[in-house]
N, C-alpha and C positions, 0 to 999 in steps of 0.2 A: 127625460119622459117617464110616466109612471105607466105601469102595464096595464095596457087597454084590452078589454076583450071585443073583437072584431066579429065575432061569429061563437054561438055556443059551443062553449069548450074549447076556443081557439083565441090565443091572444097575442100580442105585439109587444116588445118594449126593446127600444133602441139599443140598450144596455145588454141585449142578449142577442146573439147568433145575429148580429147586425142588424136587428128590426124584423128578421124573419119570423112571419107566423109561425108559432108554436101550440103546440099540446099543450092546455092548462095544467100550470103544477109542474110544469116538466120544461128541460131544455132542448125537448124534441122538435124539430122543423117537423110541418106537416109535407113539405117537398120529401124528405127521408122516408116517412112511412109509405107515403103514394109510391115513390121510387120501388120501395121494397115490396109491398103489394102487386106492383107490376112485373116485378122482377120472379112473382111464384112464391115468396116467402109467404107462409101461414099467418094468421093473425095471434096465434100460440107465440111462434118464433119471434117476431116481432115483440111482443109484451115482454118475454122472456129477455130478450137482447137490449132493451132499450127503458125497460121498466115503465112502459106506458099500459093502461087498460083498453081492454076492445070496445068500451065507451068513447076513449080518447080516439083509438083510430077511425072509428066510425064519424067523430067528429071530424077528423081530418078529412074522411072523404066527403062528408057533407061539405064543409068549406071548399074544398076542390070542385065539387060540381056546380056549387053555387059559381065560383068564378069562371067555368066554364059556360055556364048558361048565360052569363053576363058578356061573354066575349062576343065579338062580331066577325066572322072572317069573311073575306072576301078575296075570290080568284082573281092570280094577277096574269096578265098576258091575253 
């Protein structure tokens, strides 16, 4: 499968990271970036550690927000 852009700045490729959504131009999964932000890491730290840009981080957050916006949650019990 060729690289497919699934959202602005976010791509998937079955041959890279098992097809997980990645920041375009990197091998960095969206989930890694969002996880680091949730843990309190700064954008500057993530950029330095993973070689991504702030624009890439914002693309990852936008993609995550879109996924959550499409999710339906139902209470159980």
